Residue, then its C-alpha position, 0 to 999 in steps of 0.5 A: m471584594n470586601i463588602s465593607a469597602i462599598p459605599h453605603a449608598r451603592l450597597g443600598i442600590f444593589c440591595m434594591l435591585a436584588g430585592m426587585f428581582l426577587i419581588s418579581v419571582n414572588d409575584m410570579l409564584i403568587k399568581s401561579l398558585s392563586g387559582g387553588y389557594p386563598l391569599h391568606q393561606l399563601v401568605m401564612f405558609r410563606s411567612v412561616v418559612g420566611l420566619v425561620f430564615t429571618l430568625f437565622l439572619l437575626r442571630i447572625e446580626g446580633g440576636w434577640r437584643l436587636l428587637r429592643t426598641g423605643r418606638p414599638l408603635l412605629h414598628l407596628l404601623r410599619a408592619l401593618l402597612i406592608v401587610f396592607a400593601n401586599t394584600m392590595i398588590y396581590a389582589a391586583i395581579v390575579a385580575m390583570p397582567l403582572a406588568t400592568a399592576n407593577a406599572l401602576y404600582f410605580v407611583a410608589p417612589l413618587f409617594v416616597t419623595l412626598l412622604s419624605i418631607p413630613i416624616l424625614g424632614e427632606k426638602v423637595g423643590p418646585r421642579r421635583f414637585a412638578a415632576i411628581g405631579l406629572g408622574f401622577g398624571g401618568v398613573l391617571l392615564m393608565m387607570t382611565s385607559q383600563l376603566g370601564t366594562g368593555e373587553g380588556a377593561l379592568g374596572w375598579v381593581v385598577i385602584l388596588p396597585v395605587l393603594a398598594a403603592a401608597g401603603y408601601a411608600t409610607m412603610s419605606v419612609l418609616t423603614r428609613k426612619l427606624g433603620a437608624t436604630s434597628r437592624a434589617s433582620a429585626l425589621a424583617l422579623h417584625m414584618q413576618i410576624a405581622f403577616i402571620a398574625v393577620s393571616a391567622c385572623v383572616f383564617l379565623v373569620a373567613g377560612d371556610g370560604r363562606f364570604a367568597a361563595d357568591t362573588e365572581n370577582e377574581s380579586i375577592r375570591f383570591l382574598l377570601r377563598a377557603w383553605v385547602w391542604p396543598p398536594v405534594d407537588d406544591f410544597l416546593p413552590l410554597t417553600l420557595l415562596g417563603l425563602v424569597a419573601a424572607c430575602v426580600g424583607y431583608l434586602m428592602a430593609q437594608a436598601y432603605r437603611l443604607s441609602p436615602a429614600s429618594a436615592v434608592a426608590p427610582f431603582e424599583y423601576s427595574l421591576l417592570i422589566y422582570a414583570l414583563f418577562w414573567g408575564w409574557t413567558i409564564f402567563g402569555e400576558w402583554p399590557a395594553p399600549m396605553v399602559f406603556v405610555g403611562a409607565a414611561v411618564v411615571i418612570g421619567s418623572g421618577i428618574y427626574v426626581f432622582v437626578r434632581e436629588g443627586q444634583r441637590k446633594s452635590v451642590r450641598r457638599v461643595 
């Protein structure tokens, strides 16, 4: 099949689906390794490996000239937003089932639709606004069912996936805006450099683990645990983590370059299926029943927003 013959919108959706599967693999590897390493060490190792692969993609797509841009501050903001989003979601997955964290994170496409109004100039009608409001209600349903201090309650960490979703959605809309003039490899390279720079800064401040010594919270320990030298058996999953991250950065940048944000965002829901699979088979996890109810509300709202967007575009083309 000649890939150039595939309409850009469909190719963007394919990139999104492939990116979601690799994100689930990335989350599974991060959670598997979280008991012995701090997050910033995993991110540093992952990003150094990913940087090599991304440089290869950059060369294929055109070389160093692709890094030239007239919007350096927007590129910096985009890169820092993905660092923030990743930090929040990884801090969440060590303290809750993978599927629960991802179900809460599914508010991201609704954030994308809202942010596409001021940033991309897209129009959202009252029906889609109502669907977005219903989706946020589903998120609140999941959050309130997980709050508290009783058995199975997660406490304040339930807010972390929502914060991650807000950061990721803003980054995604900026990717769509910047993707008009920047190639996917350049956008992925900026992301890898940002991960390395932030991880190095955290290491300099907290690499000895002194800030994690007196806390019992799993998320905080994961963020601030001391660096350790990995045993030989861990080099394979650490290297795989880097390759997966490099592919994810490229695929997600391509998805939002090739398709409207409101068109590809709903396909992020495929992540829940993968998260349920890894959580059940690898970690023996299963979300609380109310998580499925809230996730159904959020996913239904997102699909409605997507359908309305498609109908609006069809009418406009007639």
